[in-house]
N, CA and C atoms as an extended XYZ file, in Angstrom:
342
Properties=species:S:1:pos:R:3:atomname:S:1:resname:S:1:resid:I:1 pbc="F F F"
N       -29.390       -8.532      -33.901 N   UNK     1
C       -29.730       -7.830      -32.694 CA  UNK     1
C       -28.787       -8.168      -31.549 C   UNK     1
N       -28.423       -9.449      -31.442 N   UNK     2
C       -27.515       -9.845      -30.369 CA  UNK     2
C       -26.179       -9.134      -30.496 C   UNK     2
N       -25.746       -8.920      -31.701 N   UNK     3
C       -24.457       -8.268      -31.931 CA  UNK     3
C       -24.479       -6.837      -31.387 C   UNK     3
N       -25.568       -6.131      -31.594 N   UNK     4
C       -25.693       -4.771      -31.063 CA  UNK     4
C       -25.662       -4.769      -29.536 C   UNK     4
N       -26.296       -5.748      -28.929 N   UNK     5
C       -26.290       -5.856      -27.472 CA  UNK     5
C       -24.890       -6.099      -26.929 C   UNK     5
N       -24.117       -6.925      -27.625 N   UNK     6
C       -22.742       -7.208      -27.208 CA  UNK     6
C       -21.890       -5.950      -27.330 C   UNK     6
N       -22.074       -5.212      -28.411 N   UNK     7
C       -21.312       -3.974      -28.619 CA  UNK     7
C       -21.640       -2.962      -27.521 C   UNK     7
N       -22.903       -2.823      -27.196 N   UNK     8
C       -23.318       -1.895      -26.135 CA  UNK     8
C       -22.727       -2.329      -24.797 C   UNK     8
N       -22.788       -3.607      -24.499 N   UNK     9
C       -22.251       -4.106      -23.228 CA  UNK     9
C       -20.742       -3.869      -23.138 C   UNK     9
N       -20.026       -4.155      -24.214 N   UNK    10
C       -18.577       -3.924      -24.206 CA  UNK    10
C       -18.256       -2.442      -24.079 C   UNK    10
N       -18.994       -1.605      -24.747 N   UNK    11
C       -18.792       -0.153      -24.645 CA  UNK    11
C       -19.010        0.314      -23.219 C   UNK    11
N       -20.045       -0.191      -22.572 N   UNK    12
C       -20.321        0.189      -21.183 CA  UNK    12
C       -19.201       -0.274      -20.257 C   UNK    12
N       -18.663       -1.455      -20.492 N   UNK    13
C       -17.553       -1.942      -19.683 CA  UNK    13
C       -16.324       -1.044      -19.836 C   UNK    13
N       -16.032       -0.652      -21.058 N   UNK    14
C       -14.890        0.228      -21.301 CA  UNK    14
C       -15.102        1.571      -20.602 C   UNK    14
N       -16.287        2.129      -20.707 N   UNK    15
C       -16.591        3.403      -20.052 CA  UNK    15
C       -16.451        3.269      -18.543 C   UNK    15
N       -16.961        2.181      -17.967 N   UNK    16
C       -16.851        1.971      -16.515 CA  UNK    16
C       -15.383        1.862      -16.100 C   UNK    16
N       -14.572        1.186      -16.894 N   UNK    17
C       -13.150        1.054      -16.586 CA  UNK    17
C       -12.465        2.414      -16.616 C   UNK    17
N       -12.743        3.214      -17.628 N   UNK    18
C       -12.114        4.529      -17.759 CA  UNK    18
C       -12.530        5.433      -16.595 C   UNK    18
N       -13.802        5.421      -16.250 N   UNK    19
C       -14.285        6.248      -15.146 CA  UNK    19
C       -13.662        5.808      -13.830 C   UNK    19
N       -13.600        4.505      -13.570 N   UNK    20
C       -13.010        4.033      -12.308 CA  UNK    20
C       -11.525        4.368      -12.243 C   UNK    20
N       -10.821        4.293      -13.365 N   UNK    21
C        -9.409        4.656      -13.382 CA  UNK    21
C        -9.228        6.137      -13.092 C   UNK    21
N       -10.075        6.965      -13.669 N   UNK    22
C        -9.998        8.414      -13.414 CA  UNK    22
C       -10.261        8.725      -11.947 C   UNK    22
N       -11.244        8.061      -11.363 N   UNK    23
C       -11.549        8.280       -9.947 CA  UNK    23
C       -10.399        7.823       -9.055 C   UNK    23
N        -9.766        6.711       -9.404 N   UNK    24
C        -8.629        6.227       -8.613 CA  UNK    24
C        -7.465        7.207       -8.692 C   UNK    24
N        -7.193        7.739       -9.877 N   UNK    25
C        -6.108        8.709      -10.017 CA  UNK    25
C        -6.424        9.975       -9.242 C   UNK    25
N        -7.679       10.399       -9.233 N   UNK    26
C        -8.079       11.584       -8.473 CA  UNK    26
C        -7.879       11.343       -6.976 C   UNK    26
N        -8.204       10.137       -6.501 N   UNK    27
C        -8.019        9.810       -5.086 CA  UNK    27
C        -6.544        9.854       -4.705 C   UNK    27
N        -5.681        9.335       -5.566 N   UNK    28
C        -4.243        9.353       -5.281 CA  UNK    28
C        -3.745       10.782       -5.248 C   UNK    28
N        -4.163       11.617       -6.189 N   UNK    29
C        -3.729       13.008       -6.215 CA  UNK    29
C        -4.195       13.757       -4.990 C   UNK    29
N        -5.427       13.520       -4.545 N   UNK    30
C        -5.929       14.221       -3.363 CA  UNK    30
C        -5.208       13.744       -2.107 C   UNK    30
N        -4.823       12.478       -2.061 N   UNK    31
C        -4.093       11.968       -0.907 CA  UNK    31
C        -2.734       12.630       -0.796 C   UNK    31
N        -2.100       12.905       -1.923 N   UNK    32
C        -0.784       13.512       -1.898 CA  UNK    32
C        -0.829       14.940       -1.393 C   UNK    32
N        -1.998       15.562       -1.352 N   UNK    33
C        -2.116       16.912       -0.815 CA  UNK    33
C        -2.067       16.905        0.708 C   UNK    33
N        -2.338       15.754        1.326 N   UNK    34
C        -2.292       15.655        2.777 CA  UNK    34
C        -0.845       15.692        3.244 C   UNK    34
N        -0.662       16.084        4.493 N   UNK    35
C         0.674       16.057        5.067 CA  UNK    35
C         1.128       14.618        5.241 C   UNK    35
N         2.427       14.418        5.128 N   UNK    36
C         2.960       13.083        5.358 CA  UNK    36
C         3.021       12.827        6.858 C   UNK    36
N         2.955       11.570        7.212 N   UNK    37
C         3.080       11.139        8.598 CA  UNK    37
C         4.374       10.355        8.735 C   UNK    37
N         4.970       10.415        9.907 N   UNK    38
C         6.137        9.592       10.209 CA  UNK    38
C         5.709        8.562       11.238 C   UNK    38
N         5.916        7.295       10.903 N   UNK    39
C         5.563        6.206       11.803 CA  UNK    39
C         6.816        5.380       12.065 C   UNK    39
N         7.089        5.122       13.339 N   UNK    40
C         8.212        4.277       13.740 CA  UNK    40
C         7.648        2.950       14.213 C   UNK    40
N         8.283        1.862       13.779 N   UNK    41
C         7.803        0.569       14.211 CA  UNK    41
C         8.604       -0.571       13.622 C   UNK    41
N         8.122       -1.765       13.873 N   UNK    42
C         8.806       -2.996       13.468 CA  UNK    42
C         8.148       -3.551       12.207 C   UNK    42
N         8.991       -3.915       11.246 N   UNK    43
C         8.540       -4.470        9.973 CA  UNK    43
C         8.399       -5.984       10.087 C   UNK    43
N         7.312       -6.520        9.528 N   UNK    44
C         7.105       -7.964        9.457 CA  UNK    44
C         6.757       -8.302        8.014 C   UNK    44
N         7.551       -9.185        7.415 N   UNK    45
C         7.328       -9.610        6.038 CA  UNK    45
C         6.638      -10.965        6.015 C   UNK    45
N         5.626      -11.108        5.174 N   UNK    46
C         4.981      -12.401        4.943 CA  UNK    46
C         5.397      -12.855        3.548 C   UNK    46
N         5.782      -14.131        3.430 N   UNK    47
C         6.250      -14.652        2.149 CA  UNK    47
C         5.393      -15.822        1.701 C   UNK    47
N         5.282      -15.983        0.374 N   UNK    48
C         4.541      -17.103       -0.174 CA  UNK    48
C         5.444      -18.332       -0.258 C   UNK    48
N         4.951      -19.413       -0.818 N   UNK    49
C         5.701      -20.672       -0.887 CA  UNK    49
C         6.996      -20.551       -1.679 C   UNK    49
N         7.022      -19.643       -2.653 N   UNK    50
C         8.227      -19.453       -3.473 CA  UNK    50
C         9.228      -18.504       -2.822 C   UNK    50
N         8.869      -17.935       -1.671 N   UNK    51
C         9.770      -17.016       -0.987 CA  UNK    51
C         9.601      -15.563       -1.391 C   UNK    51
N         8.602      -15.278       -2.211 N   UNK    52
C         8.322      -13.901       -2.610 CA  UNK    52
C         7.521      -13.199       -1.519 C   UNK    52
N         7.757      -11.930       -1.331 N   UNK    53
C         7.039      -11.170       -0.310 CA  UNK    53
C         5.600      -10.969       -0.764 C   UNK    53
N         4.668      -11.413        0.081 N   UNK    54
C         3.249      -11.303       -0.264 CA  UNK    54
C         2.541      -10.208        0.532 C   UNK    54
N         3.113       -9.802        1.662 N   UNK    55
C         2.511       -8.748        2.478 CA  UNK    55
C         3.565       -8.166        3.409 C   UNK    55
N         3.391       -6.907        3.749 N   UNK    56
C         4.281       -6.230        4.689 CA  UNK    56
C         3.413       -5.533        5.724 C   UNK    56
N         3.731       -5.735        6.991 N   UNK    57
C         3.039       -5.008        8.052 CA  UNK    57
C         4.045       -4.206        8.857 C   UNK    57
N         3.566       -3.126        9.415 N   UNK    58
C         4.359       -2.253       10.276 CA  UNK    58
C         3.614       -2.133       11.588 C   UNK    58
N         4.227       -2.597       12.674 N   UNK    59
C         3.626       -2.458       13.992 CA  UNK    59
C         4.277       -1.271       14.669 C   UNK    59
N         3.500       -0.207       14.840 N   UNK    60
C         4.015        1.033       15.418 CA  UNK    60
C         4.297        0.856       16.901 C   UNK    60
N         5.033        1.802       17.443 N   UNK    61
C         5.397        1.744       18.857 CA  UNK    61
C         4.177        1.782       19.772 C   UNK    61
N         3.072        2.396       19.303 N   UNK    62
C         1.858        2.439       20.127 CA  UNK    62
C         0.982        1.197       19.946 C   UNK    62
N         1.459        0.220       19.149 N   UNK    63
C         0.729       -1.027       18.936 CA  UNK    63
C        -0.166       -1.038       17.707 C   UNK    63
N        -0.315        0.091       17.035 N   UNK    64
C        -1.132        0.150       15.827 CA  UNK    64
C        -0.459       -0.645       14.718 C   UNK    64
N        -1.241       -1.480       14.035 N   UNK    65
C        -0.708       -2.289       12.942 CA  UNK    65
C        -1.175       -1.691       11.624 C   UNK    65
N        -0.206       -1.413       10.752 N   UNK    66
C        -0.477       -0.869        9.429 CA  UNK    66
C        -0.121       -1.922        8.387 C   UNK    66
N        -0.954       -2.064        7.378 N   UNK    67
C        -0.576       -2.833        6.201 CA  UNK    67
C         0.163       -1.861        5.301 C   UNK    67
N         1.327       -2.261        4.816 N   UNK    68
C         2.132       -1.384        3.974 CA  UNK    68
C         1.780       -1.651        2.516 C   UNK    68
N         1.473       -0.589        1.793 N   UNK    69
C         1.182       -0.696        0.371 CA  UNK    69
C         2.437       -1.180       -0.341 C   UNK    69
N         2.324       -2.270       -1.087 N   UNK    70
C         3.495       -2.844       -1.756 CA  UNK    70
C         3.679       -2.208       -3.120 C   UNK    70
N         4.303       -1.033       -3.107 N   UNK    71
C         4.642       -0.332       -4.334 CA  UNK    71
C         6.161       -0.325       -4.482 C   UNK    71
N         6.683        0.396       -5.450 N   UNK    72
C         8.133        0.425       -5.663 CA  UNK    72
C         8.881        0.942       -4.436 C   UNK    72
N         8.325        1.924       -3.739 N   UNK    73
C         8.986        2.482       -2.556 CA  UNK    73
C         9.107        1.444       -1.436 C   UNK    73
N         8.197        0.477       -1.395 N   UNK    74
C         8.216       -0.540       -0.336 CA  UNK    74
C         9.339       -1.559       -0.522 C   UNK    74
N         9.950       -1.597       -1.688 N   UNK    75
C        11.025       -2.562       -1.940 CA  UNK    75
C        12.213       -2.365       -1.008 C   UNK    75
N        12.377       -1.164       -0.449 N   UNK    76
C        13.487       -0.927        0.487 CA  UNK    76
C        13.312       -1.728        1.767 C   UNK    76
N        12.116       -2.272        1.995 N   UNK    77
C        11.849       -3.047        3.209 CA  UNK    77
C        12.075       -4.542        3.028 C   UNK    77
N        12.428       -4.979        1.821 N   UNK    78
C        12.544       -6.408        1.527 CA  UNK    78
C        13.538       -7.147        2.413 C   UNK    78
N        14.543       -6.472        2.951 N   UNK    79
C        15.523       -7.124        3.828 CA  UNK    79
C        15.461       -6.573        5.250 C   UNK    79
N        14.311       -6.023        5.642 N   UNK    80
C        14.173       -5.377        6.948 CA  UNK    80
C        13.281       -6.152        7.913 C   UNK    80
N        13.017       -7.421        7.639 N   UNK    81
C        12.137       -8.211        8.494 CA  UNK    81
C        12.626       -8.188        9.941 C   UNK    81
N        11.765       -7.762       10.845 N   UNK    82
C        12.093       -7.721       12.261 CA  UNK    82
C        12.837       -6.473       12.695 C   UNK    82
N        13.164       -5.601       11.775 N   UNK    83
C        13.910       -4.386       12.123 CA  UNK    83
C        12.966       -3.227       12.407 C   UNK    83
N        13.443       -2.318       13.242 N   UNK    84
C        12.704       -1.102       13.537 CA  UNK    84
C        13.087       -0.044       12.510 C   UNK    84
N        12.078        0.581       11.920 N   UNK    85
C        12.304        1.597       10.890 CA  UNK    85
C        11.457        2.827       11.183 C   UNK    85
N        11.858        3.941       10.604 N   UNK    86
C        11.068        5.158       10.596 CA  UNK    86
C        10.598        5.342        9.162 C   UNK    86
N         9.288        5.380        8.966 N   UNK    87
C         8.740        5.546        7.630 CA  UNK    87
C         7.981        6.861        7.533 C   UNK    87
N         8.172        7.531        6.431 N   UNK    88
C         7.440        8.754        6.146 CA  UNK    88
C         6.504        8.435        4.988 C   UNK    88
N         5.244        8.803        5.131 N   UNK    89
C         4.303        8.510        4.066 CA  UNK    89
C         2.897        8.927        4.406 C   UNK    89
N         1.944        8.240        3.798 N   UNK    90
C         0.544        8.601        3.907 CA  UNK    90
C        -0.247        7.468        4.548 C   UNK    90
N        -1.096        7.820        5.496 N   UNK    91
C        -1.939        6.842        6.179 CA  UNK    91
C        -3.353        6.944        5.617 C   UNK    91
N        -3.907        5.802        5.258 N   UNK    92
C        -5.287        5.705        4.789 CA  UNK    92
C        -5.982        4.625        5.594 C   UNK    92
N        -7.294        4.718        5.685 N   UNK    93
C        -8.059        3.663        6.342 CA  UNK    93
C        -9.080        3.136        5.363 C   UNK    93
N        -9.038        1.818        5.151 N   UNK    94
C        -9.981        1.158        4.259 CA  UNK    94
C       -10.459       -0.124        4.912 C   UNK    94
N       -11.756       -0.323        4.898 N   UNK    95
C       -12.365       -1.536        5.446 CA  UNK    95
C       -11.920       -1.806        6.874 C   UNK    95
N       -11.764       -0.747        7.661 N   UNK    96
C       -11.396       -0.898        9.059 CA  UNK    96
C        -9.930       -1.211        9.310 C   UNK    96
N        -9.111       -1.193        8.270 N   UNK    97
C        -7.682       -1.458        8.418 CA  UNK    97
C        -6.897       -0.219        8.024 C   UNK    97
N        -5.783        0.001        8.710 N   UNK    98
C        -4.928        1.135        8.391 CA  UNK    98
C        -3.878        0.708        7.384 C   UNK    98
N        -3.711        1.526        6.355 N   UNK    99
C        -2.738        1.274        5.305 CA  UNK    99
C        -1.730        2.405        5.298 C   UNK    99
N        -0.474        2.054        5.039 N   UNK   100
C         0.591        3.043        4.994 CA  UNK   100
C         1.270        2.965        3.633 C   UNK   100
N         1.317        4.099        2.934 N   UNK   101
C         2.012        4.192        1.654 CA  UNK   101
C         3.297        4.971        1.884 C   UNK   101
N         4.428        4.353        1.584 N   UNK   102
C         5.737        4.914        1.911 CA  UNK   102
C         6.138        6.031        0.965 C   UNK   102
N         6.670        7.111        1.564 N   UNK   103
C         7.319        8.174        0.796 CA  UNK   103
C         8.831        8.029        0.953 C   UNK   103
N         9.300        7.698        2.181 N   UNK   104
C        10.735        7.463        2.416 CA  UNK   104
C        10.915        6.605        3.659 C   UNK   104
N        12.114        6.010        3.791 N   UNK   105
C        12.411        5.068        4.878 CA  UNK   105
C        13.789        5.337        5.431 C   UNK   105
N        13.923        5.121        6.746 N   UNK   106
C        15.234        5.209        7.399 CA  UNK   106
C        15.299        4.102        8.436 C   UNK   106
N        16.275        3.210        8.292 N   UNK   107
C        16.424        2.116        9.243 CA  UNK   107
C        17.103        2.624       10.493 C   UNK   107
N        16.619        2.176       11.632 N   UNK   108
C        17.221        2.534       12.904 CA  UNK   108
C        18.134        1.413       13.355 C   UNK   108
N        19.363        1.404       12.944 N   UNK   109
C        20.302        0.378       13.376 CA  UNK   109
C        19.975       -0.966       12.775 C   UNK   109
N        20.646       -2.000       13.269 N   UNK   110
C        20.462       -3.327       12.699 CA  UNK   110
C        19.873       -4.294       13.709 C   UNK   110
N        19.275       -3.810       14.764 N   UNK   111
C        18.712       -4.726       15.757 CA  UNK   111
C        17.482       -5.410       15.220 C   UNK   111
N        17.269       -6.613       15.682 N   UNK   112
C        16.100       -7.394       15.281 CA  UNK   112
C        15.147       -7.452       16.461 C   UNK   112
N        13.870       -7.262       16.199 N   UNK   113
C        12.824       -7.376       17.213 CA  UNK   113
C        11.875       -8.463       16.761 C   UNK   113
N        11.786       -9.528       17.496 N   UNK   114
C        10.870      -10.625       17.091 CA  UNK   114
C        10.013      -11.023       18.254 C   UNK   114
């Protein structure tokens, strides 16, 4: 009997994983239907003890702070700490924080703002 219970529990876990993955993919697809936003601001990189980038923030000219989604497109910011950039992408709000997912980036000169 215990074996049947374990099989049912594992099956339910697999189903929950598949459903959550489908919902996440649907959310990403629906987000891409929105218009892109262009945000100009200063990039700030946070690094861990090994020197790897652990977080990226973008402080817009109006003072709004965005957490930048660390995906492949965000790698262009790895050497932009303190620089002003123009980013094109998608803005989302989760848990009271604004998140920015990059579609494209353009650096505005080489000045540093700290």
